[in-house]
N, C-alpha and C positions, 0 to 999 in steps of 0.2 A: 608440697607447701600447703599449710593449712593457716587461714587467716580467721581470727576470732572478731566479729564486727557485729554492730547493731545498724540496721540499714539506714534508719533516720539519723542517727549520729554520724555514721559514715559520710552521709551527703553533706552534712553540716561541716565535717572535717575537711572534705575535698573542696568544699566553696571557699572555706576559710583559707585553705592553702593556696587555692588558685588566686584570691584576693591579695595574699601576701606576695606572690611572685612578682606583682607590679609595684611592691612597696620596698624593693631591695635596698639595704642600707649597709654600711661598713659594719660587719661585725667581727669580733676578734676570734671566735670560735665557731667551728663548723658543728659541733656535738658536745652536750653536756651529758654526762653520765650520772644517773641518780640511782644508787644501790645501797642495800643494807651490807656494811663491811664484813661483819662477823659471818655472814651467809656466803658471800660470794668473792670477797676481795682477792683471795689467793687462788681462785679457780676461775669461774667462768667469766667474771668482770675483768680480771687482768688479761685473759685471753681475748676477750672482745677489744679491749683497749690496744692491744699489740696488732690484732687485726685491722683495726681502723688507723693505726698509726702507719702501718705498711703501706696502706692505699693513699698516704699523704693526707689524711683527714684530721684537721686540726681538732684535738679532743681534749676536753676540760675533765679532770678526774680529781676528786678530794682525797688526799693521801694520809688526812689526819686520822689517827685511830680512835681518839676520844672526842666525842661532841657532845654538846650541850642540848637544851631543850630548843633554843632559839637559833635558826640559822644566821650566819654573820652577812654584814653588809657586802663583804667581797664575794661571798657566795650568790647573794642576790645579783650582784652586777654580772657574775659569770653566767647565771641563768639567762639574764637580760641580754647578754652579749653573745647568745648562741642562736644559730639558725635551728637546730634540731635538738630536742631532748629525748634522751633513751632512757626510760624508766624501767629498772630490772625489779619486778615483783617477786620476791622469794619468800619463804616460810615465815620469816620474823620481820619482814619490811615494816609491817604496821605497828611493830612494838617501839619503833624508834620515832619520837616526836621531831627529831631532825628531819628524818626522811619525809614524814607527813607534811613538814613545814616546807621542804623543797617540792613535793609534790603540788601543794597549794599554789606556791609561787608560778611553778611550772604550767599549771592549768590557766593561771591569771595571764601569764604571758601568751598563752594560746589564743585566749580571747581577746587580749587587747593589742598585742603585737603580731598576731597570725604565726606564732612559732609553730613548728611542726613537731608533734608529740609521738614517739613510737614505743607502746608498751610492750614489754617482753616477759613472759610468764616462766620463770625459772623453776621447775620443780614444785609448782603449785597450780591447783584447779583455779581456772579463771573465775569460776562462779563464786569462789571463796573470797577473791578480791572484791568482785562486783556487787556481792550481797552482803559483805562483811561477815562471813561464817568462817567456821573451823577456826584455824590459827588467828585469823583476823578477827573474829568474835572475842576470842581470849584476850587479844592484845588490847581490844578497845575497853574490856572490862578494868584493864589496869589504868585505863585514862579517865576513869569516872571522875566526873566533876571538873574536867577540862573543858572550857568554854569554846574551844576550837573544833571539838569532836565532830559537831554536825558539818562543818566546813570541810574537815577532812573525809569524812565519809563521802560527802557529795563529789569531792575530788577523786576518791577511789573508784566510785561508780561511773562517773564520767569518763575518767582514763580507761577503765576496763572495757567500756564499751566501744572505743576506737579500734580501728584495724591493728591487729597485734600478732605477735610470734608466740609460739606455745611449744615449749621444749619437749612436751610429753609425746608429741607426734612424731618426733625424730629418732632415729635409730642411732645416731652418733651426734656428739656435741659439736664436731667440726662442720658438719653439714649445716646444722642449726646456726652456727656462727657465720658461715660463709653467706647464707641467704640474708641473714640480718645485715651485714656489711653491704650487700648488693642493693637492699632497699635503702639503706641510708644514702648511698651514692645516687641512686635513682631520684630520690627526693631532694638531695642537696643541688642537682645540676640545675633545675629551674631557679635556684636562688643566685645563680652566678650567670644571668644572662649577659651574652657579649655585646656590649655597646662600643666596643672599640671602633673607629671610624673606618679602618681598613675592610671591615666586614660589611659594608654597605654592597648590597646587590647580591651577597653571597648566599642569604637565606633561601632564595628562588632556586638555587642549586640542589639544595638539600635533598627534596622529595625524590628528584630524579636519580640522584646518587645513592642514595638509601635504598631505591628500588634495584638498582645494579648491584649493590652488595648483598641483598638479600639477607638481612641480618637474621632471619628466622630459620634459615637453611642450617643443616649440620655439616655441609659439604665446606671444604676450605675455598675460600674464593680471593681471587687477586683482582684489583681495580688498578688500571693505569689512568693517570690524570695528566693529560697532555696539552701543551700550549706554549705560544712564544714566550720570551722572557718578559717579565713584569706583568703578565695577564692575571695573576693572582692564584697559581696553582698552589703555593705554599699556604697562603692565607686560607684559601679553602680546606686543604687537607687539615690544617690546624684546628679549624672550626669543626669538622667532622671528628678529629681525635678527641677534642674537649667534650663534645656531645656524646660520642658513642663508647668512649673507653670504660665508663662504669659498668657496662655490661660484660665486661671480659674479666679473665681471671689473671692476666697479664698483659702488660702494654709497654710499647716503646716508640717513641718519635725521634727517628734518627735525622737530624736536620743537616743540611748542607753536605750531602755525601760526596760530591764532586770535590768541593774545596777541602773538606776534612780528609778525604782519602790523599789528596796530593800532600797535604801538610804531615799529616800522622800516619799514613798507611792503611791498609785493609785490617791488619791485626788489631790496631786499636779500636776501630770501628766495630768490628765483629766481637771483641771483647765486651764493648759497651752494650751491643744489642742483646747478646745472651745473658749478661749479667743483669740487665734491666728485667728481662722475661722472666728470669729466675730470681727476682726480687732482691738484686743488689748483692748476690753472691760474687765473690772476687774470683772470676774465671780467666785462665790463661791459655790460649791455644797455640799449637806449633806455628812458628813465625813462617817457615817455609811452605808448608802444605795446607795451613788454615784447616786442619782436621779438628773436628768435634767428636768427643766421645759419644760411644753408643749410650752411655748412661745418661749424659746430658740431652742427648736427642730423644731418648725414650722418656725423660721426665718431660719435656717440651711436648711430647706427642700425646700427654695426657691433660694439657693445658689449653684453655681456649684463649686465644690471645690476639692482641690487635697490634698490628704494626704499622709504622709509616716510614718509608723510605724517601726522604726529600731530594729533590735535585739530583737524581742518578742520571748520569751522563753517558755511560757506556754499558754494554752487556756484560762486559768484564766486571765492573763494579758490582752489577747486581747478581752474577754468578758467585763472586767471591764472598758476598755478604750471606746470601741464602741460596745455596747451590741447587737445593731441591726443596720445594714447598711442602712435599708430602709428609715430612717429619712433624708438621704442625697439627696441634690437637683439633678434633671435629669443632666445627663452628668457627674456627679463626679466619680473620680478615686481614689482607695485606693491602695496603694503597702505595703505589709508587708515582711519584710526580716527576716529570721529565720534559726537557724540550725536544728530545729525540725518540721519535715514534718507533725507531728501529729496534728499540731495546725490549719492545714488548712482544716477545715470542712466547711467554708463558702466561700471560694474563687471559683472564677469562672476558674482561669488557675493558673498553677504552672510552674515557670521557674527555672530550675536547672542551676546554674553558674558552668561551667567547668573550667579546669584549663588552664592556658595561653599557646599557642604555644610556640615552642622552639624560634622562631623568636621574639615573643612579650616578652618573658621572657628575653632574652638577651638584649633588648632595655630598658626594665624596670629597669633591674639591673644596665645597664650602666649608665642610668640617675641618679641613686640613688648613684652610687660609683664615677663615673666619671663626672657627670652633663653632659654628652654628649650621643649621641645615639649609638655610637660604642666603642667597647673596646679600652684603651689607647694601644699604641703600646708597645708589649712586654708582655701584660696581656692577650692576646686572649686565651691561653690555661687555664689560671686560671680562667678567666671568665666562661668558658664554663664548668669547673668543679664545680664551684659555682651553675650555674643554673641547673646543672645535680642533685645536692643535693636538691634544692628546689622543683623540680618537678612540674613547672608551678604555684606555689601558691603566689600570688602577696605579701601578708604579709612577707613571708620568703625572697622573692627577696628584698624588701625594707630595712627589719631589717638587713639581711646579708650584703646587700651593703652599708648600713650606716656604719656598723661596721668595713668594710675594707677601708673605705674611707681615702685617704692620708697615707696608710700605704705601707710599702716596700713589695717587692715580697716575701722576707723570711717570713714576718709576715703573708702574705696571705696563702703561703704554711702551715705554722704551724697552723694556724686557720682552715684550711680545713682538716688538718689530725686530729685535735681535734675533728671536727664535727663528726668524724667516730665512736668515743668512747662516746663522751658527746654532747647531742643536745644543741642548742641555748636555754636558758631559756626563753627568751621573747617570741619567737615562741612556745615553749612548754607550757607556761602558757595559751596563747590564745587557743591552741587546746585543753587543758585539761579542760576548760569550758564544754564541751559537755560531757566528761567522768564524771565530778563532778554532773551532772544533772541526772546520772542513779541510779537506786537502786542496792542493793547488788548482786542479782543474774545477772542483766544485766552488771555490771562491771566484775564479774566473767566470763561471757560468752565473753565480749570484749576481756579481757587479755588472755583467752584461745586461741580466734582467731589470736591475735597479736603475741602470743608466739609460737604457734603449728600448727594452722589450716589454716592459710592464703594460698589461692590458692586451697584448697580443695573443692569439690563437697558438695553442700549445703545438700543434704541428709545424706551424710557421716558425716559432721559436726553435723548436728542435732542429729544423733544416737549416737555419742560420748558424747556429752554435756547432752543428756538425761540420761545418765549413771550416772551422778553426781546429778541426780533428779532436774536438773535445767529446767524451762520452755523454752526449746530451740526455739520452733517456734515462740513464741511471743517476746522472747528476740531478736532473730535475725531481726524481723520487727522492733523493737525499734531502734537498731543499724543502720537500713537501713534509718529509718526516719530521724534519728539524723545526717545522712551523715558520720557516722563513719566506714561503710563498704559499698561496692557496691555488686552486682551481675553481672558477666562477662558470656556473652554467655548464659545467661538464668540458668546456675547451678553453677557456680564457685564463691566462695566468695572472694572478693578481698579487699584490703584495701591501702589507700595512703601511701606511704613511710614514711612521716612524722607523720602521725597517728600512724602506727606501731611503729616507733621510740618513740612517746609519752607514749605508752603502755608499751614499754620495759623499760623506764625510770621509770614508776610508780612500776614495780616490782623491778627494782634495788635499789630503795629508801627503800625497805622494809628492807634491810640489805646491806649496802653499801660495807662493807669488806668481808663478810662471803657468798658465793653463796649458801652454804648448809644450810642456813637458809632464803631462798627465796622460795616462793611458786611454782615458776616455773623455770625450768632450759633449755634454749635451746642454748646458746652459746658453741660451740664445745669445747674450751679450759677449760671452767668452769666445764660442764658436764665430761670431762674427769678426771679433777682433783677430783671432788667429788665422782666419781664412784671408781677411782684407790685407792684413800687413805680413802674411807669408811666415808666421811664427811657428808653424808645426815642426816637429822634430821626429826623429826615429821612435821614440816613445810611444806616440800616439797610435793606437790600435782601431780606434772607433771614433767617428763624428756623426751627429744627427743635427740637422738644421731645418726648423720648420720655415719655408720661404713665405708662408702667409704672415708672419711676424715682422718681416723686413718692411721698415718704414721709408727706406729709399734704395736706389739701386746698388747692388753690391758687385763691384768690379773686381775680378780675379784674374791674377797673372797667369800666363799660359802653365807655369810650372808649380802652382799652388800645392801640388800633391807631391812634388819631388822629394822633399824633406821628409815627408811622412812615409818613409819606405816600407812601414808595416800596415797601412790601410789598402793600398792598392794590391798587394800580392795576395792578400787573403779575401779581396772584395768578391763577394757572391751575388749582390743585388744592387741595382741602380734604379731608384725611382726619382725621376724629375717631373712628375706630373704637374701640369699647369704653369711650367717654367715659359712664360710666353714670349720673353726676351731672349731666350737661349738660341744662339747662332750656330753653335759647334760644341762638339764634346772632344775631350783629349784622347790621345792614343791608348787604348785599352788592351794592346797586344800584351802587356806584362800582367795583366788581370787573369791569372791562370786558372782561377776557380769561378770565374764569372759565368753566371748561369741565366740571369734574367736583367733586362734592361728596358724600363718603362718610360717613354718620353711622350705620354699622352697629353695633347693640346699644347704642345711646343711649337706655337704658331708661327715663330720667326725662323724656324729650322728649314732651310730650303734643299740643302743635300747633306748625306749621311754616309758614313764609311765606319763600319765596325769591324775591325780586325780581331777576331778572338776565336780560339779553336775549341772552347767549352761552352759558349753560349747557346742556350736552349730556346729562350723566349724573347722576342723583340716585339714590343707593343708601340706602334706609332700611331694610334687611332687618335685623330683630330688633328694631325700635324697639317694643316691645310695649305701651307706653302712648300711643303715636301715635294720635289719632282724626280730627285734620282737619290738612289740608295744602293749600297753595296753591303752585304754580309758574307763573311768569309767562313763562318763556322759550319762544320759538317755535321755538328751535333743539334742544329737547328729543329725544333719540333713544331713551333707555333710563331706564326708570322701574322702580325695585324696591321693591315695597311688602310683599314676603313676610314672614309673621309680625308684622304689625303689627295695631293694633286698630281699622282703619278701617271705618266701617259701609256707606259708598257711595263711588263714584267721582264726582266732579264731571263733568258733561258737557263741561266745557273740555278734559279730557284727550283726548277723541276729536277734537278740532280741532286738535291738535298735529300739522302736517302732515309732520313729519321722524320721529314716533315710531315706532321699529322694535321694541322690546322693552318688554313689559310683564308683570311677575312680580307674581302675587297669590297664591301658594301659602300656605297656613297663616293666612289672613285669615279666621278663624272668625266674626268679626262681619258679615262682608260677605255679604248675601243678594242683591244684585242690582248690576249694573255701573253703572247710571245711570238716572235717570228717563226722559230722552229722549236716548239716545245718537246723536249725529249725526256719523257717520263721513265725514271729509273728506279729500280727496287720495288719494295713492297710498302704501300702507304697505309699502314693498318689503323682502323678506326678513323680515317680522315674526315674532316669537315671542311667544306668549301663554301664560302659565301662570296656572290659575285657582285660586280658593279651593275647598277640598274640599266646601264646603256651598253652591256655586252651582248653581241648579237649571236655570237657562236662559242660552243666550247671546243677546246682542241679536239680534233677527231680521234687522237690515240690516247684520249683519257681513259679508256678501257684497259690500257697497260697498268694503270693504278689498280692493280688486281685486288688488293686488300681494302680498298676504300669502302667504307660501309654507309656513309651519310653524305649526302650533298643538299645544301640550302642555295636554292635561286630566286628566292622570293623577290618581287617587285623588278626582276629583270624583264621589262616590258617590250625590249626589242629583240629578245631572244626568240629566234624563229624556229629552231630545231634542236633536238639533243643527238649526240653521238650515240654509237654503241655504248651501253652502260657497263661498268666495272662489274666484275664477275660476282663479288660478294656484297654488292650494295643492297642494303636492306631498306633504306628510308631515303626517299625523295621528295622534298617540298619546293614546289615552283609556283606558289601562290602568286596570283596577279601577273604571271608571265602570259600576257594576253596575245602574244604574237604566236606562240604554240599553236600548231594544228592539233585539235583535239582528236581526231580519228587517228592520225599517225602516231600521236604520243599514246594514245591507249594501246594500240598495236604494238607499238615499241616495248611498252612496258610488260604486257602479256607475254611478248616473245622473250624478254629478259627472264620473266619468272620461270617459264616453261623450260628455257634451255639452260639457265645458270642457276638461280636462287633455290627454286623448289628441289632440284636433284641434289643440291648441295645439303639442304636441311634434312632431306630423307636419308641421304648417305651417312651423314654424321649423327643421326637421330636426335635432331634439335628441334625445340619448340619454335614457333613461329609469333612470338610475342610482339616483335618489333617490325614486321613487314608492314610498310605504309607507303603509299606513293599518292602524292596529292598535287594536282596541277588543273587548271582552267578546262572546262568542259560542260556543255548544257544537255548531254543525251548520251545514253549508254550505245555503242556502236551498233549498227543493225546486224552484225554477225551473230549476235548473242540471241539465241531462241529463247530462253528463259529470262525474260525482262518484263517489267510492269511499272506503272505509275501508281499502284495502290501500295498498301502496306504490306503486303504478303503474296506469296505465290506458292504453289505446289506443283512437285514435279510426281506425276503418277507413279513412276517406277524408274529405277537405275539399276544398271546390271552391277552386280557386287564385285566381281574379280576386277582386281587391278585398280579400283577406285582409290584415288590418293587424298582427294580432299575438293574444296571449292574456292573458287576466286570470286569474290564480291566487287562489282562495280557501283558505287553508290553516287548519285548526283545531289549536290547541296546547293541550295539557292544563295544568291549575292546577299551581303551584309556582313555585320560583326560576328564573329564566332566568339562568344565568350563562355568556355567550359562547356563546348558543344559535345554532349555525350551521345555516341552511334553505337547502336547495339543491334545484333542479330540473333534470335532464338531459333533453334532448328528443332522440328518436331517429326516423329515418325508414328504414324496411326494415332495422333493426339497425345504421345508422351514426348516430353521434351528430353532431347538426346544430346543436344550441343549448344553452345552459348559463346558468342564473341562480342567484345566491347572495346572501343577506342575512344579516348577523349582528345578532341581536336580543338585547338584554340589558334586565332589570328585576329588581329586588330581589325581589319575590313577586307572582305573579299568585293571587288569591284565589278565581278561577274560571276555566273555559276561556275561550280567546280565539281570535278571527279576525284573521289578517294577510292584507291584500289587496295583490297586487304586480301589476305589468304588464310584459310581455315583448315587445318590439316585433319584427315579423318581419325587420326591417333588420339585427338582431343575430344573425340565423342564418347560418351560414356555409357550410354545405355542402349545403342542401336542394337537391334536384333536381327536374326536371320530368319524372317517368315518364310522364306523359299531359298532354295539353294543357291540361286544363281542371280536374285535381285532385290533390291529393297523397294518398298512400296510408300507411297504417299509421304513423301518427304516434303514437309512445309517450311518455309523460310519467312519469318516475320522481322521486318526492319523497323526499328523505334529510334525516336530522336527527342531528346528533352525541349529543344527548341522548334520542333515541327518544321525541320528545314529541308527533309528528304523529299525530292521531286520524283524521283524514279531510281530503281535499281536494277541491277542483273546478276544472275548467278551462272558460273561457268564450272560445271563439272569437270574435275582434272584426272586424266586416266594416264596409267602407264602402258607403253606399248612397246614393241621390238625396237622401235625406231627412236623411242624417246617418249616424252610426255606429250598429250594432246588434249584439247578442250572438245568435249562432247556437246552437240547442240549449238556449234557455230561453224556448221560446214565444214569443219576440220581443216581451216585454212592455217591454223597455228600450229601444226604439228612441228 
């Protein structure tokens, strides 16, 4: 393309055009064609007119063959009523006073009205027009004596200096026409700025989407626009279509694909799509196979087209319209709008449309209700209440605004109160389309989330839904893809207020007058009424009651769940946290799927019996009156009796083969664990927290061979430890001040030598978690390598059979707030090993010892200076709180009889 221009005049023309874009008025014509009939009427001008007409550009052309010297009033009106004038300068253009009069009026409109002028030089040298030489000089010789000649010459010079099109640089006339039409479209677009109210807030999405479309690229690109119903997907796609379509050779906006395919079938839609892309050719495809001829596809393959497929609901719809995007010409673009993200298997990028900001919400609402950008005086607070209900959804803002237009303040207040109980049905019906496309299980999952589970963690929601044998994981994915739910912070399931309201309405319509005959109960007043008066039926599947909202005591009959035969059989979790007046719970033996019961702080509960075959977790924390309890489940994995009034544990507790966690902290009445504790099975990863006044652990706790951790903190009456379980890797006995430190240190060292370290080495495991923490103010005397300084050096150690080192570290009393203890190991000045532990405890009431193990396999640079020994091994212990008062190092060696400690008089073989 070559554009003829004069820089100074070009700048003025652009400035004029820019100014005119803000002075948009309603004009009858897009383009006025000025031409010399005898030169171009039957060839170039007629071709240009048809090309503009095909692009739906409203064009004025004067068909009169004979013209006088003066242009008519109608012609003047047509020029004034056009956005653009295209002036076709040909060989004999200046010979016509009529043409020169048109040009004079056109340049006047350019100056005074900001009209766009596009000069076209058709088979004429532009300098002849600009300087009035050649045929133009000859024409003006015939106009001698005409008083308007100087004005016409000035108009010719000015027009010829504008950005123009020159036919002489084109090989074919078709290419020439094509570029002129594109230029006209490009310059017309700003003359039609979109001031429709529904475009509020859309402009800020343009830049992002245009970058995703990569308009300058020659590759075919498909963009998916996705979001919930009413969010503005179609509006955004329409605005993009209006703005970008002039840059393409063929365009089609296929609206309401979901609805139109249901009404008329895919054949009609496909006919429309290909007909518009091929410029209104009447095409007809095979009704059964939807085949398109190779000829049609090859023609489309040579066109750069822009397609919008609006509201596509299924992959089938997309495939039947455009089975393969490869047939589209280079540079083509396709936009697909949908609520269903699952259809986007072929798209290059997906753009999610978000809710409007508060600022744009208020503006759109005000344009809908007041036809102004700001609230009407006196309606400010009411307007803010309205947009708060709509939560940034454009459809809701427009619908609600239209319903409140020209109504009184009292009517506004009444309507807004009504919305708290009854949703607007026009909004409801649009949103419900996404729900209608779900299968049975997906609908059930959606309603459960809307009524009970919004705001809960995804894993928790999944576990609850799976209790009903729903395919929870896949169902949640479908709801995400259909924009019915979102995930907040990567873990929390959320839902737009209006979508949740739509779900509530669906449940409410199951039985409008009788809540007891609805599948789900969540409204506090309705739940209270159904439970109090025993109105539940077999229809009820789920109930949620926030006890904190009770304003008076709620007395329930013993059989209040009897009629609701579908709550109990599927019951998975009971959480009655803080029910301080609860004195008993009903028989749960029919709750076949019950997994967790939480009765924390049920302070009036004195005794409890839970007969269940499936119960895994029983949490009775803070049941301060509870003295007796019984749980029959063999599936029990966690039992929390902390801060209860129990006096003894029944021996049956130790027969729970799957019990992993037992919490007894604060059980001040508990003096012993059981009369005859018989431990059975393997307690893997067990955690035990004991009451502060327990004096001894059961002697056969060692039989809990898979127990890995024990917490005994603040058991100040505990005087000794039995033999420790085989796989115990962590012992915390902070503030157990009755323990004898020497005996306990010897006992832990013996456990490590005989059990723990051999197990680690046999299975090639790292020793990241080995930690034993209990009272003690000195390292036992049997340790040869100990010091009160911060380092110690061992001159040499035999290399063969060295397994590692056990460290005994003494910490002074006081609070431990992120106490970082580390040991750096050096050989001949080079660091070869490093170990670190983070210790935390509220307050140590005495000095404590922590025992750690450092395996030789974790040393990375230790060298063999001599064949049989290591030399100058230095250990430096550091602590960020300066709490280390002493430490000792035990080298650990393997021998035929097992492991032994060197430098300790070998008493621990």
